[in-house]
Each structure stands twice: as C-alpha cells, then as structure tokens.
mmCIF file as Biopython writes it, N, C-alpha, C and O atoms, coordinates in Angstrom:
data_model
#
loop_
_atom_site.group_PDB
_atom_site.id
_atom_site.type_symbol
_atom_site.label_atom_id
_atom_site.label_alt_id
_atom_site.label_comp_id
_atom_site.label_asym_id
_atom_site.label_entity_id
_atom_site.label_seq_id
_atom_site.pdbx_PDB_ins_code
_atom_site.Cartn_x
_atom_site.Cartn_y
_atom_site.Cartn_z
_atom_site.occupancy
_atom_site.B_iso_or_equiv
_atom_site.auth_seq_id
_atom_site.auth_asym_id
_atom_site.pdbx_PDB_model_num
ATOM 1   N N  . MET A ? 1  ? 158.793 103.194 120.817 1.0 0.0 1  A 1 
ATOM 2   C CA . MET A ? 1  ? 160.080 102.668 121.243 1.0 0.0 1  A 1 
ATOM 3   C C  . MET A ? 1  ? 160.057 101.148 121.106 1.0 0.0 1  A 1 
ATOM 4   O O  . MET A ? 1  ? 159.215 100.484 121.711 1.0 0.0 1  A 1 
ATOM 5   N N  . PHE A ? 2  ? 160.953 100.608 120.337 1.0 0.0 2  A 1 
ATOM 6   C CA . PHE A ? 2  ? 161.031 99.175  120.092 1.0 0.0 2  A 1 
ATOM 7   C C  . PHE A ? 2  ? 162.011 98.571  121.103 1.0 0.0 2  A 1 
ATOM 8   O O  . PHE A ? 2  ? 163.216 98.501  120.862 1.0 0.0 2  A 1 
ATOM 9   N N  . ASP A ? 3  ? 161.459 98.137  122.240 1.0 0.0 3  A 1 
ATOM 10  C CA . ASP A ? 3  ? 162.298 97.705  123.354 1.0 0.0 3  A 1 
ATOM 11  C C  . ASP A ? 3  ? 162.343 96.183  123.535 1.0 0.0 3  A 1 
ATOM 12  O O  . ASP A ? 3  ? 162.801 95.694  124.568 1.0 0.0 3  A 1 
ATOM 13  N N  . HIS A ? 4  ? 161.872 95.444  122.541 1.0 0.0 4  A 1 
ATOM 14  C CA . HIS A ? 4  ? 161.929 93.988  122.578 1.0 0.0 4  A 1 
ATOM 15  C C  . HIS A ? 4  ? 162.542 93.460  121.281 1.0 0.0 4  A 1 
ATOM 16  O O  . HIS A ? 4  ? 162.626 94.181  120.287 1.0 0.0 4  A 1 
ATOM 17  N N  . ILE A ? 5  ? 162.966 92.209  121.301 1.0 0.0 5  A 1 
ATOM 18  C CA . ILE A ? 5  ? 163.509 91.545  120.116 1.0 0.0 5  A 1 
ATOM 19  C C  . ILE A ? 5  ? 162.756 90.239  119.914 1.0 0.0 5  A 1 
ATOM 20  O O  . ILE A ? 5  ? 162.517 89.492  120.863 1.0 0.0 5  A 1 
ATOM 21  N N  . TRP A ? 6  ? 162.381 89.972  118.655 1.0 0.0 6  A 1 
ATOM 22  C CA . TRP A ? 6  ? 161.713 88.710  118.322 1.0 0.0 6  A 1 
ATOM 23  C C  . TRP A ? 6  ? 162.720 87.592  118.501 1.0 0.0 6  A 1 
ATOM 24  O O  . TRP A ? 6  ? 163.838 87.682  117.994 1.0 0.0 6  A 1 
ATOM 25  N N  . PHE A ? 7  ? 162.347 86.543  119.211 1.0 0.0 7  A 1 
ATOM 26  C CA . PHE A ? 7  ? 163.291 85.506  119.613 1.0 0.0 7  A 1 
ATOM 27  C C  . PHE A ? 7  ? 163.114 84.196  118.851 1.0 0.0 7  A 1 
ATOM 28  O O  . PHE A ? 7  ? 164.086 83.465  118.658 1.0 0.0 7  A 1 
ATOM 29  N N  . TRP A ? 8  ? 161.921 83.891  118.423 1.0 0.0 8  A 1 
ATOM 30  C CA . TRP A ? 8  ? 161.650 82.588  117.808 1.0 0.0 8  A 1 
ATOM 31  C C  . TRP A ? 8  ? 162.118 82.499  116.366 1.0 0.0 8  A 1 
ATOM 32  O O  . TRP A ? 8  ? 162.125 83.489  115.634 1.0 0.0 8  A 1 
ATOM 33  N N  . ASN A ? 9  ? 162.512 81.285  115.970 1.0 0.0 9  A 1 
ATOM 34  C CA . ASN A ? 9  ? 162.782 80.981  114.569 1.0 0.0 9  A 1 
ATOM 35  C C  . ASN A ? 9  ? 161.448 80.777  113.856 1.0 0.0 9  A 1 
ATOM 36  O O  . ASN A ? 9  ? 160.464 80.403  114.494 1.0 0.0 9  A 1 
ATOM 37  N N  . PRO A ? 10 ? 161.396 81.018  112.544 1.0 0.0 10 A 1 
ATOM 38  C CA . PRO A ? 10 ? 160.133 80.865  111.821 1.0 0.0 10 A 1 
ATOM 39  C C  . PRO A ? 10 ? 159.765 79.401  111.586 1.0 0.0 10 A 1 
ATOM 40  O O  . PRO A ? 10 ? 160.621 78.517  111.547 1.0 0.0 10 A 1 
ATOM 41  N N  . ARG A ? 11 ? 158.464 79.183  111.431 1.0 0.0 11 A 1 
ATOM 42  C CA . ARG A ? 11 ? 158.008 77.869  110.996 1.0 0.0 11 A 1 
ATOM 43  C C  . ARG A ? 11 ? 158.133 77.815  109.475 1.0 0.0 11 A 1 
ATOM 44  O O  . ARG A ? 11 ? 158.445 78.819  108.835 1.0 0.0 11 A 1 
ATOM 45  N N  . MET A ? 12 ? 157.890 76.652  108.910 1.0 0.0 12 A 1 
ATOM 46  C CA . MET A ? 12 ? 158.010 76.507  107.463 1.0 0.0 12 A 1 
ATOM 47  C C  . MET A ? 12 ? 157.042 77.453  106.751 1.0 0.0 12 A 1 
ATOM 48  O O  . MET A ? 12 ? 155.860 77.513  107.086 1.0 0.0 12 A 1 
ATOM 49  N N  . GLY A ? 13 ? 157.551 78.178  105.780 1.0 0.0 13 A 1 
ATOM 50  C CA . GLY A ? 13 ? 156.732 79.074  104.985 1.0 0.0 13 A 1 
ATOM 51  C C  . GLY A ? 13 ? 156.571 80.466  105.549 1.0 0.0 13 A 1 
ATOM 52  O O  . GLY A ? 13 ? 155.979 81.321  104.891 1.0 0.0 13 A 1 
ATOM 53  N N  . GLU A ? 14 ? 157.072 80.730  106.737 1.0 0.0 14 A 1 
ATOM 54  C CA . GLU A ? 14 ? 156.946 82.059  107.326 1.0 0.0 14 A 1 
ATOM 55  C C  . GLU A ? 14 ? 158.200 82.885  107.079 1.0 0.0 14 A 1 
ATOM 56  O O  . GLU A ? 14 ? 159.274 82.356  106.793 1.0 0.0 14 A 1 
ATOM 57  N N  . LYS A ? 15 ? 158.030 84.201  107.198 1.0 0.0 15 A 1 
ATOM 58  C CA . LYS A ? 15 ? 159.175 85.099  107.075 1.0 0.0 15 A 1 
ATOM 59  C C  . LYS A ? 15 ? 160.065 84.971  108.315 1.0 0.0 15 A 1 
ATOM 60  O O  . LYS A ? 15 ? 159.603 84.622  109.401 1.0 0.0 15 A 1 
ATOM 61  N N  . THR A ? 16 ? 161.334 85.259  108.121 1.0 0.0 16 A 1 
ATOM 62  C CA . THR A ? 16 ? 162.262 85.255  109.249 1.0 0.0 16 A 1 
ATOM 63  C C  . THR A ? 16 ? 162.125 86.567  110.000 1.0 0.0 16 A 1 
ATOM 64  O O  . THR A ? 16 ? 162.378 87.639  109.450 1.0 0.0 16 A 1 
ATOM 65  N N  . ARG A ? 17 ? 161.722 86.475  111.260 1.0 0.0 17 A 1 
ATOM 66  C CA . ARG A ? 17 ? 161.598 87.655  112.115 1.0 0.0 17 A 1 
ATOM 67  C C  . ARG A ? 17 ? 162.644 87.651  113.214 1.0 0.0 17 A 1 
ATOM 68  O O  . ARG A ? 17 ? 162.809 88.655  113.906 1.0 0.0 17 A 1 
ATOM 69  N N  . LYS A ? 18 ? 163.343 86.560  113.390 1.0 0.0 18 A 1 
ATOM 70  C CA . LYS A ? 18 ? 164.264 86.428  114.519 1.0 0.0 18 A 1 
ATOM 71  C C  . LYS A ? 18 ? 165.297 87.553  114.511 1.0 0.0 18 A 1 
ATOM 72  O O  . LYS A ? 18 ? 165.943 87.819  113.498 1.0 0.0 18 A 1 
ATOM 73  N N  . GLY A ? 19 ? 165.434 88.205  115.663 1.0 0.0 19 A 1 
ATOM 74  C CA . GLY A ? 19 ? 166.408 89.283  115.824 1.0 0.0 19 A 1 
ATOM 75  C C  . GLY A ? 19 ? 165.880 90.657  115.485 1.0 0.0 19 A 1 
ATOM 76  O O  . GLY A ? 19 ? 166.584 91.647  115.685 1.0 0.0 19 A 1 
ATOM 77  N N  . LYS A ? 20 ? 164.652 90.755  114.974 1.0 0.0 20 A 1 
ATOM 78  C CA . LYS A ? 20 ? 164.102 92.064  114.632 1.0 0.0 20 A 1 
ATOM 79  C C  . LYS A ? 20 ? 163.522 92.738  115.870 1.0 0.0 20 A 1 
ATOM 80  O O  . LYS A ? 20 ? 162.979 92.081  116.758 1.0 0.0 20 A 1 
ATOM 81  N N  . ARG A ? 21 ? 163.648 94.052  115.911 1.0 0.0 21 A 1 
ATOM 82  C CA . ARG A ? 21 ? 163.118 94.815  117.036 1.0 0.0 21 A 1 
ATOM 83  C C  . ARG A ? 21 ? 161.610 94.949  116.922 1.0 0.0 21 A 1 
ATOM 84  O O  . ARG A ? 21 ? 161.063 95.041  115.823 1.0 0.0 21 A 1 
ATOM 85  N N  . CYS A ? 22 ? 160.950 94.958  118.063 1.0 0.0 22 A 1 
ATOM 86  C CA . CYS A ? 22 ? 159.494 95.076  118.095 1.0 0.0 22 A 1 
ATOM 87  C C  . CYS A ? 22 ? 159.065 95.718  119.400 1.0 0.0 22 A 1 
ATOM 88  O O  . CYS A ? 22 ? 159.871 95.935  120.304 1.0 0.0 22 A 1 
ATOM 89  N N  . ARG A ? 23 ? 157.771 96.018  119.477 1.0 0.0 23 A 1 
ATOM 90  C CA . ARG A ? 23 ? 157.219 96.565  120.712 1.0 0.0 23 A 1 
ATOM 91  C C  . ARG A ? 23 ? 155.870 95.916  120.978 1.0 0.0 23 A 1 
ATOM 92  O O  . ARG A ? 23 ? 155.164 95.516  120.052 1.0 0.0 23 A 1 
ATOM 93  N N  . VAL A ? 24 ? 155.531 95.818  122.229 1.0 0.0 24 A 1 
ATOM 94  C CA . VAL A ? 24 ? 154.271 95.202  122.643 1.0 0.0 24 A 1 
ATOM 95  C C  . VAL A ? 24 ? 153.187 96.274  122.635 1.0 0.0 24 A 1 
ATOM 96  O O  . VAL A ? 24 ? 153.309 97.306  123.296 1.0 0.0 24 A 1 
ATOM 97  N N  . LEU A ? 25 ? 152.126 96.014  121.878 1.0 0.0 25 A 1 
ATOM 98  C CA . LEU A ? 25 ? 150.999 96.942  121.832 1.0 0.0 25 A 1 
ATOM 99  C C  . LEU A ? 25 ? 149.968 96.606  122.901 1.0 0.0 25 A 1 
ATOM 100 O O  . LEU A ? 25 ? 149.469 97.491  123.596 1.0 0.0 25 A 1 
ATOM 101 N N  . LYS A ? 26 ? 149.650 95.301  123.028 1.0 0.0 26 A 1 
ATOM 102 C CA . LYS A ? 26 ? 148.668 94.852  124.015 1.0 0.0 26 A 1 
ATOM 103 C C  . LYS A ? 26 ? 149.057 93.482  124.539 1.0 0.0 26 A 1 
ATOM 104 O O  . LYS A ? 26 ? 149.686 92.686  123.841 1.0 0.0 26 A 1 
ATOM 105 N N  . ARG A ? 27 ? 148.675 93.223  125.775 1.0 0.0 27 A 1 
ATOM 106 C CA . ARG A ? 27 ? 148.833 91.900  126.370 1.0 0.0 27 A 1 
ATOM 107 C C  . ARG A ? 27 ? 147.442 91.321  126.547 1.0 0.0 27 A 1 
ATOM 108 O O  . ARG A ? 27 ? 146.547 91.977  127.080 1.0 0.0 27 A 1 
ATOM 109 N N  . GLY A ? 28 ? 147.269 90.088  126.098 1.0 0.0 28 A 1 
ATOM 110 C CA . GLY A ? 28 ? 145.962 89.454  126.190 1.0 0.0 28 A 1 
ATOM 111 C C  . GLY A ? 28 ? 145.962 88.332  127.201 1.0 0.0 28 A 1 
ATOM 112 O O  . GLY A ? 28 ? 146.932 88.120  127.929 1.0 0.0 28 A 1 
ATOM 113 N N  . LYS A ? 29 ? 144.857 87.624  127.229 1.0 0.0 29 A 1 
ATOM 114 C CA . LYS A ? 29 ? 144.753 86.458  128.101 1.0 0.0 29 A 1 
ATOM 115 C C  . LYS A ? 29 ? 145.436 85.280  127.435 1.0 0.0 29 A 1 
ATOM 116 O O  . LYS A ? 29 ? 145.785 85.328  126.255 1.0 0.0 29 A 1 
ATOM 117 N N  . ARG A ? 30 ? 145.619 84.245  128.194 1.0 0.0 30 A 1 
ATOM 118 C CA . ARG A ? 30 ? 146.180 82.990  127.692 1.0 0.0 30 A 1 
ATOM 119 C C  . ARG A ? 30 ? 147.557 83.171  127.058 1.0 0.0 30 A 1 
ATOM 120 O O  . ARG A ? 30 ? 147.864 82.551  126.039 1.0 0.0 30 A 1 
ATOM 121 N N  . ASN A ? 31 ? 148.382 84.022  127.663 1.0 0.0 31 A 1 
ATOM 122 C CA . ASN A ? 31 ? 149.773 84.170  127.276 1.0 0.0 31 A 1 
ATOM 123 C C  . ASN A ? 31 ? 149.959 84.747  125.869 1.0 0.0 31 A 1 
ATOM 124 O O  . ASN A ? 31 ? 150.925 84.395  125.192 1.0 0.0 31 A 1 
ATOM 125 N N  . SER A ? 32 ? 149.065 85.619  125.417 1.0 0.0 32 A 1 
ATOM 126 C CA . SER A ? 32 ? 149.175 86.185  124.073 1.0 0.0 32 A 1 
ATOM 127 C C  . SER A ? 32 ? 149.500 87.675  124.139 1.0 0.0 32 A 1 
ATOM 128 O O  . SER A ? 32 ? 149.171 88.354  125.112 1.0 0.0 32 A 1 
ATOM 129 N N  . ILE A ? 33 ? 150.150 88.168  123.086 1.0 0.0 33 A 1 
ATOM 130 C CA . ILE A ? 33 ? 150.492 89.578  122.969 1.0 0.0 33 A 1 
ATOM 131 C C  . ILE A ? 33 ? 150.264 90.035  121.532 1.0 0.0 33 A 1 
ATOM 132 O O  . ILE A ? 33 ? 150.310 89.236  120.597 1.0 0.0 33 A 1 
ATOM 133 N N  . MET A ? 34 ? 150.018 91.329  121.374 1.0 0.0 34 A 1 
ATOM 134 C CA . MET A ? 34 ? 149.983 91.942  120.052 1.0 0.0 34 A 1 
ATOM 135 C C  . MET A ? 34 ? 151.260 92.741  119.916 1.0 0.0 34 A 1 
ATOM 136 O O  . MET A ? 34 ? 151.546 93.618  120.731 1.0 0.0 34 A 1 
ATOM 137 N N  . VAL A ? 35 ? 152.034 92.433  118.874 1.0 0.0 35 A 1 
ATOM 138 C CA . VAL A ? 35 ? 153.364 93.003  118.695 1.0 0.0 35 A 1 
ATOM 139 C C  . VAL A ? 35 ? 153.419 93.764  117.379 1.0 0.0 35 A 1 
ATOM 140 O O  . VAL A ? 35 ? 152.886 93.308  116.368 1.0 0.0 35 A 1 
ATOM 141 N N  . GLU A ? 36 ? 154.068 94.928  117.397 1.0 0.0 36 A 1 
ATOM 142 C CA . GLU A ? 36 ? 154.345 95.648  116.162 1.0 0.0 36 A 1 
ATOM 143 C C  . GLU A ? 36 ? 155.841 95.565  115.891 1.0 0.0 36 A 1 
ATOM 144 O O  . GLU A ? 36 ? 156.654 95.918  116.746 1.0 0.0 36 A 1 
ATOM 145 N N  . LEU A ? 37 ? 156.200 95.099  114.702 1.0 0.0 37 A 1 
ATOM 146 C CA . LEU A ? 37 ? 157.600 95.028  114.295 1.0 0.0 37 A 1 
ATOM 147 C C  . LEU A ? 37 ? 158.028 96.369  113.719 1.0 0.0 37 A 1 
ATOM 148 O O  . LEU A ? 37 ? 157.186 97.217  113.422 1.0 0.0 37 A 1 
ATOM 149 N N  . GLU A ? 38 ? 159.328 96.564  113.560 1.0 0.0 38 A 1 
ATOM 150 C CA . GLU A ? 38 ? 159.845 97.840  113.051 1.0 0.0 38 A 1 
ATOM 151 C C  . GLU A ? 38 ? 159.319 98.181  111.669 1.0 0.0 38 A 1 
ATOM 152 O O  . GLU A ? 38 ? 159.160 99.356  111.339 1.0 0.0 38 A 1 
ATOM 153 N N  . ASP A ? 39 ? 159.049 97.173  110.859 1.0 0.0 39 A 1 
ATOM 154 C CA . ASP A ? 39 ? 158.560 97.420  109.494 1.0 0.0 39 A 1 
ATOM 155 C C  . ASP A ? 39 ? 157.062 97.717  109.447 1.0 0.0 39 A 1 
ATOM 156 O O  . ASP A ? 39 ? 156.509 97.901  108.363 1.0 0.0 39 A 1 
ATOM 157 N N  . GLY A ? 40 ? 156.396 97.766  110.603 1.0 0.0 40 A 1 
ATOM 158 C CA . GLY A ? 40 ? 154.988 98.104  110.671 1.0 0.0 40 A 1 
ATOM 159 C C  . GLY A ? 40 ? 154.053 96.910  110.724 1.0 0.0 40 A 1 
ATOM 160 O O  . GLY A ? 40 ? 152.849 97.084  110.911 1.0 0.0 40 A 1 
ATOM 161 N N  . GLU A ? 41 ? 154.576 95.706  110.565 1.0 0.0 41 A 1 
ATOM 162 C CA . GLU A ? 41 ? 153.751 94.506  110.613 1.0 0.0 41 A 1 
ATOM 163 C C  . GLU A ? 41 ? 153.256 94.266  112.034 1.0 0.0 41 A 1 
ATOM 164 O O  . GLU A ? 41 ? 154.022 94.397  112.989 1.0 0.0 41 A 1 
ATOM 165 N N  . ILE A ? 42 ? 151.979 93.914  112.180 1.0 0.0 42 A 1 
ATOM 166 C CA . ILE A ? 42 ? 151.404 93.627  113.487 1.0 0.0 42 A 1 
ATOM 167 C C  . ILE A ? 42 ? 151.115 92.135  113.562 1.0 0.0 42 A 1 
ATOM 168 O O  . ILE A ? 42 ? 150.517 91.561  112.653 1.0 0.0 42 A 1 
ATOM 169 N N  . VAL A ? 43 ? 151.547 91.512  114.660 1.0 0.0 43 A 1 
ATOM 170 C CA . VAL A ? 43 ? 151.464 90.065  114.827 1.0 0.0 43 A 1 
ATOM 171 C C  . VAL A ? 43 ? 150.870 89.746  116.194 1.0 0.0 43 A 1 
ATOM 172 O O  . VAL A ? 43 ? 151.170 90.427  117.175 1.0 0.0 43 A 1 
ATOM 173 N N  . ILE A ? 44 ? 150.035 88.722  116.264 1.0 0.0 44 A 1 
ATOM 174 C CA . ILE A ? 44 ? 149.568 88.183  117.539 1.0 0.0 44 A 1 
ATOM 175 C C  . ILE A ? 44 ? 150.406 86.933  117.799 1.0 0.0 44 A 1 
ATOM 176 O O  . ILE A ? 44 ? 150.475 86.044  116.951 1.0 0.0 44 A 1 
ATOM 177 N N  . ALA A ? 45 ? 151.036 86.864  118.954 1.0 0.0 45 A 1 
ATOM 178 C CA . ALA A ? 45 ? 151.948 85.760  119.227 1.0 0.0 45 A 1 
ATOM 179 C C  . ALA A ? 45 ? 151.959 85.436  120.717 1.0 0.0 45 A 1 
ATOM 180 O O  . ALA A ? 45 ? 151.297 86.099  121.516 1.0 0.0 45 A 1 
ATOM 181 N N  . SER A ? 46 ? 152.708 84.425  121.069 1.0 0.0 46 A 1 
ATOM 182 C CA . SER A ? 46 ? 152.902 84.050  122.460 1.0 0.0 46 A 1 
ATOM 183 C C  . SER A ? 46 ? 153.868 85.024  123.123 1.0 0.0 46 A 1 
ATOM 184 O O  . SER A ? 46 ? 154.723 85.607  122.456 1.0 0.0 46 A 1 
ATOM 185 N N  . ARG A ? 47 ? 153.734 85.196  124.413 1.0 0.0 47 A 1 
ATOM 186 C CA . ARG A ? 47 ? 154.669 86.065  125.144 1.0 0.0 47 A 1 
ATOM 187 C C  . ARG A ? 47 ? 156.091 85.508  125.138 1.0 0.0 47 A 1 
ATOM 188 O O  . ARG A ? 47 ? 157.053 86.250  125.337 1.0 0.0 47 A 1 
ATOM 189 N N  . TYR A ? 48 ? 156.218 84.218  124.913 1.0 0.0 48 A 1 
ATOM 190 C CA . TYR A ? 48 ? 157.551 83.611  124.873 1.0 0.0 48 A 1 
ATOM 191 C C  . TYR A ? 48 ? 158.287 83.920  123.570 1.0 0.0 48 A 1 
ATOM 192 O O  . TYR A ? 48 ? 159.472 83.609  123.453 1.0 0.0 48 A 1 
ATOM 193 N N  . SER A ? 49 ? 157.621 84.521  122.597 1.0 0.0 49 A 1 
ATOM 194 C CA . SER A ? 49 ? 158.246 84.771  121.299 1.0 0.0 49 A 1 
ATOM 195 C C  . SER A ? 49 ? 159.152 85.997  121.286 1.0 0.0 49 A 1 
ATOM 196 O O  . SER A ? 49 ? 159.877 86.213  120.314 1.0 0.0 49 A 1 
ATOM 197 N N  . ILE A ? 50 ? 159.125 86.800  122.343 1.0 0.0 50 A 1 
ATOM 198 C CA . ILE A ? 50 ? 159.959 87.998  122.382 1.0 0.0 50 A 1 
ATOM 199 C C  . ILE A ? 50 ? 160.820 88.016  123.644 1.0 0.0 50 A 1 
ATOM 200 O O  . ILE A ? 50 ? 160.524 87.338  124.628 1.0 0.0 50 A 1 
ATOM 201 N N  . ARG A ? 51 ? 161.880 88.798  123.591 1.0 0.0 51 A 1 
ATOM 202 C CA . ARG A ? 51 ? 162.758 89.013  124.742 1.0 0.0 51 A 1 
ATOM 203 C C  . ARG A ? 51 ? 163.031 90.510  124.849 1.0 0.0 51 A 1 
ATOM 204 O O  . ARG A ? 51 ? 162.943 91.236  123.859 1.0 0.0 51 A 1 
ATOM 205 N N  . LYS A ? 52 ? 163.360 90.962  126.048 1.0 0.0 52 A 1 
ATOM 206 C CA . LYS A ? 52 ? 163.752 92.353  126.243 1.0 0.0 52 A 1 
ATOM 207 C C  . LYS A ? 52 ? 165.044 92.624  125.472 1.0 0.0 52 A 1 
ATOM 208 O O  . LYS A ? 52 ? 165.975 91.820  125.511 1.0 0.0 52 A 1 
ATOM 209 N N  . ALA A ? 53 ? 165.096 93.739  124.785 1.0 0.0 53 A 1 
ATOM 210 C CA . ALA A ? 53 ? 166.295 94.119  124.047 1.0 0.0 53 A 1 
ATOM 211 C C  . ALA A ? 53 ? 167.333 94.664  125.015 1.0 0.0 53 A 1 
ATOM 212 O O  . ALA A ? 53 ? 166.980 95.267  126.028 1.0 0.0 53 A 1 
ATOM 213 N N  . PRO A ? 54 ? 168.618 94.457  124.711 1.0 0.0 54 A 1 
ATOM 214 C CA . PRO A ? 54 ? 169.638 95.055  125.568 1.0 0.0 54 A 1 
ATOM 215 C C  . PRO A ? 54 ? 169.559 96.578  125.468 1.0 0.0 54 A 1 
ATOM 216 O O  . PRO A ? 54 ? 169.135 97.110  124.442 1.0 0.0 54 A 1 
ATOM 217 N N  . PRO A ? 55 ? 169.960 97.273  126.516 1.0 0.0 55 A 1 
ATOM 218 C CA . PRO A ? 55 ? 169.869 98.737  126.481 1.0 0.0 55 A 1 
ATOM 219 C C  . PRO A ? 55 ? 170.743 99.309  125.367 1.0 0.0 55 A 1 
ATOM 220 O O  . PRO A ? 55 ? 171.836 98.811  125.101 1.0 0.0 55 A 1 
ATOM 221 N N  . THR A ? 56 ? 170.250 100.347 124.731 1.0 0.0 56 A 1 
ATOM 222 C CA . THR A ? 56 ? 171.028 101.000 123.674 1.0 0.0 56 A 1 
ATOM 223 C C  . THR A ? 56 ? 171.880 102.082 124.311 1.0 0.0 56 A 1 
ATOM 224 O O  . THR A ? 56 ? 171.497 102.694 125.308 1.0 0.0 56 A 1 
ATOM 225 N N  . PHE A ? 57 ? 173.017 102.299 123.728 1.0 0.0 57 A 1 
ATOM 226 C CA . PHE A ? 57 ? 173.953 103.280 124.267 1.0 0.0 57 A 1 
ATOM 227 C C  . PHE A ? 57 ? 174.008 104.484 123.337 1.0 0.0 57 A 1 
ATOM 228 O O  . PHE A ? 57 ? 173.965 104.340 122.116 1.0 0.0 57 A 1 
ATOM 229 N N  . ARG A ? 58 ? 174.101 105.650 123.915 1.0 0.0 58 A 1 
ATOM 230 C CA . ARG A ? 58 ? 174.163 106.868 123.108 1.0 0.0 58 A 1 
ATOM 231 C C  . ARG A ? 58 ? 175.437 106.915 122.292 1.0 0.0 58 A 1 
ATOM 232 O O  . ARG A ? 58 ? 175.431 107.393 121.157 1.0 0.0 58 A 1 
ATOM 233 N N  . ASN A ? 59 ? 176.532 106.425 122.855 1.0 0.0 59 A 1 
ATOM 234 C CA . ASN A ? 59 ? 177.802 106.392 122.142 1.0 0.0 59 A 1 
ATOM 235 C C  . ASN A ? 59 ? 177.797 105.178 121.223 1.0 0.0 59 A 1 
ATOM 236 O O  . ASN A ? 59 ? 177.507 104.070 121.672 1.0 0.0 59 A 1 
ATOM 237 N N  . SER A ? 60 ? 178.107 105.364 119.965 1.0 0.0 60 A 1 
ATOM 238 C CA . SER A ? 60 ? 178.038 104.277 118.992 1.0 0.0 60 A 1 
ATOM 239 C C  . SER A ? 60 ? 179.230 103.322 119.063 1.0 0.0 60 A 1 
ATOM 240 O O  . SER A ? 60 ? 179.262 102.335 118.329 1.0 0.0 60 A 1 
ATOM 241 N N  . GLU A ? 61 ? 180.201 103.590 119.923 1.0 0.0 61 A 1 
ATOM 242 C CA . GLU A ? 61 ? 181.362 102.716 120.029 1.0 0.0 61 A 1 
ATOM 243 C C  . GLU A ? 61 ? 180.982 101.396 120.695 1.0 0.0 61 A 1 
ATOM 244 O O  . GLU A ? 61 ? 180.047 101.334 121.493 1.0 0.0 61 A 1 
ATOM 245 N N  . ASN A ? 62 ? 181.705 100.365 120.360 1.0 0.0 62 A 1 
ATOM 246 C CA . ASN A ? 62 ? 181.500 99.063  120.965 1.0 0.0 62 A 1 
ATOM 247 C C  . ASN A ? 62 ? 182.027 99.094  122.396 1.0 0.0 62 A 1 
ATOM 248 O O  . ASN A ? 62 ? 183.022 99.760  122.679 1.0 0.0 62 A 1 
ATOM 249 N N  . LEU A ? 63 ? 181.371 98.387  123.283 1.0 0.0 63 A 1 
ATOM 250 C CA . LEU A ? 63 ? 181.797 98.347  124.690 1.0 0.0 63 A 1 
ATOM 251 C C  . LEU A ? 63 ? 183.173 97.705  124.855 1.0 0.0 63 A 1 
ATOM 252 O O  . LEU A ? 63 ? 183.889 97.991  125.815 1.0 0.0 63 A 1 
ATOM 253 N N  . PHE A ? 64 ? 183.533 96.842  123.920 1.0 0.0 64 A 1 
ATOM 254 C CA . PHE A ? 64 ? 184.766 96.078  124.078 1.0 0.0 64 A 1 
ATOM 255 C C  . PHE A ? 64 ? 185.970 96.751  123.429 1.0 0.0 64 A 1 
ATOM 256 O O  . PHE A ? 64 ? 187.069 96.200  123.479 1.0 0.0 64 A 1 
ATOM 257 N N  . THR A ? 65 ? 185.802 97.920  122.823 1.0 0.0 65 A 1 
ATOM 258 C CA . THR A ? 65 ? 186.958 98.617  122.258 1.0 0.0 65 A 1 
ATOM 259 C C  . THR A ? 65 ? 187.753 99.252  123.390 1.0 0.0 65 A 1 
ATOM 260 O O  . THR A ? 65 ? 187.187 99.760  124.358 1.0 0.0 65 A 1 
ATOM 261 N N  . GLN A ? 66 ? 189.058 99.215  123.253 1.0 0.0 66 A 1 
ATOM 262 C CA . GLN A ? 66 ? 189.912 99.778  124.290 1.0 0.0 66 A 1 
ATOM 263 C C  . GLN A ? 66 ? 190.180 101.248 123.990 1.0 0.0 66 A 1 
ATOM 264 O O  . GLN A ? 66 ? 190.470 101.627 122.855 1.0 0.0 66 A 1 
ATOM 265 N N  . HIS A ? 67 ? 190.077 102.048 125.014 1.0 0.0 67 A 1 
ATOM 266 C CA . HIS A ? 67 ? 190.356 103.472 124.860 1.0 0.0 67 A 1 
ATOM 267 C C  . HIS A ? 67 ? 191.796 103.729 125.288 1.0 0.0 67 A 1 
ATOM 268 O O  . HIS A ? 67 ? 192.252 103.220 126.312 1.0 0.0 67 A 1 
ATOM 269 N N  . SER A ? 68 ? 192.501 104.522 124.495 1.0 0.0 68 A 1 
ATOM 270 C CA . SER A ? 68 ? 193.906 104.807 124.844 1.0 0.0 68 A 1 
ATOM 271 C C  . SER A ? 68 ? 194.073 106.148 125.482 1.0 0.0 68 A 1 
ATOM 272 O O  . SER A ? 68 ? 195.190 106.530 125.831 1.0 0.0 68 A 1 
#
C-alpha cells in the first residue's frame, strides 16, 4: 500500500519524484527512511522527504462535484 507521497523537489541531475506515491519499508536512525516508489525504485532519504497521502475514496467522483 503506497500511503505516502514524495514531497521534495529534485536536486540538479536527479529524476523528478515529487508527487509520486511511495511506501516506507524501514525507518532508521538519524532521521532516515528506506522508501519504495510505485515504479519499484528503492531510495534512502530523510523522513522530511515524504508526506502522508490524502485518503483515497472508493467512488471515483471528485468531492467538489455537485449531485443533483
């Protein structure tokens, strides 16, 4: 279950990961985490690099659409 979103912008020469879903595999010392992205890439990063993803809804409709 990919329940987090990558939050940081890339540094020069890195791929853009911002906004991609990911999951935490392990939490380490010194504020580090091992993260797996949806494409299967595994990254070691700071805990500040990810945010909790908003809850997904079973209904695919947008919350802001008006029902008649």
